[in-house]
C-alpha positions as CSV (number, residue, x, y, z in Angstrom):
1,M,15.5,0.8,-10.7
2,G,14.4,-1.6,-8.0
3,R,11.6,-4.1,-8.4
4,W,9.2,-1.8,-6.5
5,G,9.7,1.0,-9.0
6,F,12.1,3.4,-7.4
7,S,15.8,3.9,-7.6
8,R,18.4,2.9,-5.1
9,K,19.8,5.7,-2.9
10,R,23.1,5.5,-1.2
11,K,21.9,6.6,2.2
12,E,22.7,5.0,5.6
13,R,19.9,4.5,8.0
14,K,19.7,3.0,11.5
15,W,16.8,0.6,12.0
16,G,17.2,-0.4,15.5
17,S,17.3,1.2,18.3
18,S,3.1,-2.8,30.2
19,R,0.6,-2.4,31.7
20,G,-2.9,-3.0,30.4
21,H,-5.7,-0.5,31.0
22,E,-8.7,-1.5,33.1
23,P,-11.8,-2.3,31.0
24,G,-13.8,0.9,30.6
25,D,-10.8,3.1,31.4
26,K,-11.3,6.5,29.8
27,G,-9.0,9.4,28.9
28,P,-5.8,8.3,27.1
29,T,-7.5,6.7,24.2
30,Q,-9.5,9.7,23.2
31,G,-8.6,10.8,19.7
32,L,-6.4,7.8,18.8
33,R,-5.1,7.7,15.3
34,H,-4.8,4.5,13.4
35,R,-3.8,3.4,9.9
36,A,-5.6,0.1,9.8
37,S,-6.9,0.0,6.3
38,P,-8.9,-2.9,4.7
39,A,-9.4,-0.6,1.8
40,R,-5.8,-0.9,0.7
41,I,-6.2,-4.7,0.3
42,M,-9.7,-4.4,-1.3
43,K,-8.5,-2.0,-3.9
44,L,-6.2,-4.7,-5.2
45,Y,-9.0,-7.2,-5.8
46,P,-9.8,-6.2,-9.4
47,H,-6.1,-6.2,-10.4
48,L,-5.3,-9.7,-9.1
49,T,-4.9,-12.5,-11.7
50,A,-6.4,-16.0,-11.2
51,G,-2.8,-17.3,-10.6
52,Q,-2.1,-14.6,-8.0
53,R,-5.4,-15.4,-6.1
54,E,-4.5,-19.1,-6.2
55,M,-1.1,-18.3,-4.7
56,I,-2.5,-16.2,-1.9
57,E,-5.0,-19.0,-1.1
58,G,-2.2,-21.5,-1.1
59,A,-0.2,-19.4,1.4
60,G,-3.2,-19.4,3.8
61,F,-4.2,-15.8,3.3
62,G,-7.2,-16.4,1.1
63,G,-9.6,-15.1,3.7
64,L,-8.1,-11.6,3.1
65,L,-9.5,-11.8,-0.5
66,R,-13.0,-11.8,0.8
67,L,-13.1,-8.7,3.0
68,Q,-16.3,-6.7,2.5
69,C,-15.9,-3.7,4.8
70,P,-13.4,-1.1,3.6
71,T,-13.2,1.1,6.7
72,V,-12.6,0.7,10.4
73,P,-14.8,3.1,12.5
74,A,-12.5,5.1,14.6
75,R,-14.8,5.8,17.5
76,L,-16.0,2.1,17.7
77,S,-12.5,0.7,17.6
78,T,-11.3,3.1,20.3
79,W,-14.2,2.1,22.4
80,L,-13.4,-1.5,22.0
81,L,-9.7,-1.0,22.8
82,R,-10.7,0.7,26.1
83,R,-12.6,-2.5,27.0
84,F,-9.8,-5.0,26.1
85,D,-8.7,-6.8,29.3
86,T,-5.2,-8.0,28.5
87,D,-5.0,-10.2,31.6
88,S,-7.8,-12.4,30.4
89,S,-7.5,-11.5,26.7
90,E,-11.2,-10.6,26.6
91,L,-13.4,-7.6,25.6
92,V,-15.4,-6.7,28.7
93,I,-18.6,-5.1,27.6
94,P,-20.6,-3.4,30.4
95,G,-23.9,-5.1,30.8
96,R,-23.2,-7.6,28.1
97,G,-20.5,-9.9,29.4
98,R,-17.1,-10.9,28.0
99,I,-16.0,-11.7,24.5
100,P,-12.8,-13.9,24.3
101,V,-10.1,-12.6,22.0
102,T,-8.6,-15.9,20.8
103,V,-6.6,-17.5,18.0
104,D,-9.7,-19.4,16.9
105,S,-11.9,-16.3,16.7
106,V,-9.2,-14.5,14.7
107,H,-9.2,-17.4,12.3
108,R,-13.0,-17.3,12.0
109,V,-12.9,-13.6,11.1
110,L,-9.8,-13.4,8.9
111,G,-9.2,-17.0,7.8
112,I,-5.4,-16.8,8.2
113,P,-3.2,-19.6,9.5
114,K,-3.8,-20.5,13.2
115,T,-1.2,-23.1,13.8
116,G,2.6,-23.4,13.5
117,R,5.6,-21.5,14.7
118,D,5.5,-18.1,16.2
119,V,5.9,-15.1,13.9
120,V,9.2,-13.3,14.4
121,Y,8.4,-9.6,14.4
122,G,11.4,-7.3,15.1
123,L,14.4,-5.5,13.7
124,D,17.0,-7.9,12.4
125,D,19.9,-6.7,10.2
126,E,20.2,-9.9,8.2
127,S,16.5,-10.1,7.4
128,I,16.4,-6.4,6.5
129,A,19.4,-6.8,4.1
130,S,18.0,-10.0,2.6
131,V,14.5,-8.7,1.9
132,L,15.7,-5.4,0.5
133,D,18.3,-7.2,-1.7
134,K,15.6,-9.6,-3.0
135,H,13.7,-6.6,-4.2
136,G,16.6,-4.5,-5.5
137,V,16.2,-1.6,-3.1
138,D,18.0,-0.2,-0.1
139,R,15.2,1.1,2.0
140,P,11.6,0.0,2.8
141,P,9.1,1.4,0.4
142,S,5.9,3.3,1.1
143,M,2.6,1.5,1.3
144,A,1.3,3.6,-1.6
145,S,4.2,2.5,-3.8
146,L,3.7,-1.2,-3.0
147,E,0.0,-0.9,-3.7
148,K,0.8,0.6,-7.1
149,S,3.4,-2.0,-7.8
150,I,1.1,-4.9,-7.0
151,K,-1.6,-3.5,-9.4
152,L,0.9,-3.7,-12.2
153,M,2.2,-7.2,-11.5
154,K,1.0,-10.1,-13.6
155,S,3.2,-12.9,-12.4
156,A,2.4,-15.2,-9.5
157,D,5.8,-15.7,-8.0
158,E,7.6,-15.2,-4.7
159,H,8.2,-11.5,-5.4
160,F,4.5,-11.0,-5.8
161,L,3.6,-13.0,-2.7
162,R,6.2,-11.3,-0.5
163,T,5.1,-7.8,-1.7
164,F,1.4,-8.7,-1.0
165,V,2.0,-10.0,2.5
166,M,4.3,-7.1,3.3
167,L,1.5,-4.7,2.4
168,V,-1.1,-6.8,4.3
169,L,1.1,-6.7,7.5
170,S,1.9,-3.0,7.5
171,S,-1.6,-1.7,6.5
172,F,-3.9,-4.3,8.1
173,L,-2.7,-7.0,10.4
174,C,-0.1,-4.9,12.2
175,P,-0.2,-1.3,11.0
176,T,2.1,1.3,12.5
177,S,1.8,5.1,12.5
178,S,4.1,5.3,9.5
179,L,3.2,5.4,5.8
180,K,6.1,3.2,5.1
181,I,6.5,-0.6,5.4
182,S,7.9,-1.6,8.8
183,P,11.1,-3.6,8.5
184,R,10.0,-5.4,11.7
185,C,7.9,-7.7,9.4
186,F,10.9,-8.7,7.3
187,P,12.1,-11.7,9.4
188,A,8.9,-13.5,8.6
189,L,9.2,-12.8,4.9
190,V,12.7,-14.0,4.2
191,N,11.5,-17.5,3.5
192,I,8.2,-16.5,1.9
193,G,7.5,-20.1,1.0
194,S,7.0,-21.1,4.6
195,I,4.6,-18.3,5.7
196,K,1.7,-20.8,5.9
197,E,3.7,-22.6,8.6
198,L,3.5,-19.6,10.9
199,N,0.8,-18.9,13.5
200,W,-0.6,-15.6,12.1
201,C,-3.7,-15.7,14.3
202,K,-1.6,-15.8,17.5
203,F,0.4,-12.9,16.1
204,V,-2.7,-10.8,15.6
205,V,-3.8,-11.4,19.2
206,E,-0.3,-10.6,20.6
207,Q,-0.1,-7.4,18.6
208,L,-3.5,-6.3,19.9
209,E,-2.4,-7.0,23.5
210,K,0.7,-4.9,22.9
211,C,-1.3,-2.1,21.5
212,V,-3.6,-2.0,24.5
213,S,-0.7,-2.1,26.9
214,S,0.8,1.0,25.2
215,L,-2.3,3.1,25.4
216,G,-1.6,6.4,27.0
217,K,2.0,6.4,25.9
218,K,1.3,7.5,22.3
219,N,-1.7,8.9,20.4
220,S,-1.8,6.2,17.8
221,A,-3.1,2.6,17.8
222,G,-1.7,-0.4,16.0
223,G,-3.0,-3.9,15.8
224,C,-5.8,-5.4,13.6
225,L,-8.7,-3.2,14.7
226,F,-10.8,-4.6,11.9
227,Y,-10.9,-7.9,13.8
228,L,-12.1,-6.3,17.0
229,V,-14.8,-4.4,15.2
230,V,-16.1,-7.4,13.3
């Protein structure tokens, strides 16, 4: 059994293989699906030990232990995405003016690190192999299995922190349309002890810009929509 609670399976899998919309543009964003879920993180709160909370705080992610809204309104988040001007990185609100989408504002809302090196987010064979090996599995787990695993953990160690941040990335800061953890986040998690040295606020802004640039090409939205709504 792997450390996430499921057995290894000998199965090969291949991992690898813009234009922004005008503010107020309608049409392609109607009915967008998203998996941004503050609730997944908030459900963990009662199960975290004092040591685990201290470790999360020390890693610079303590702000995510104080979320108070478990949902992201779909219609409001879609409306905001339609008004995101990627050229200026601003929300353009008709009759109200412009709201800058910046590293500093992400930090004020989420309280995650806003300085340091850029976050590497992409498919990397060595990083994938390293993270999976550290956790004794041969494929990325589902978010549900990670959530269950974290609730059962009592230790505050690198395995716990990596698992927690992995869930945070795939369900909240940079969710995808999949119910499984994205291996694109693995490069940033290989050296889990240095995650505080990465500019996570800049990463959130960049991922939102990419999300807006891809509107109309798919019927799902990624990025931290919670930040836009708040």
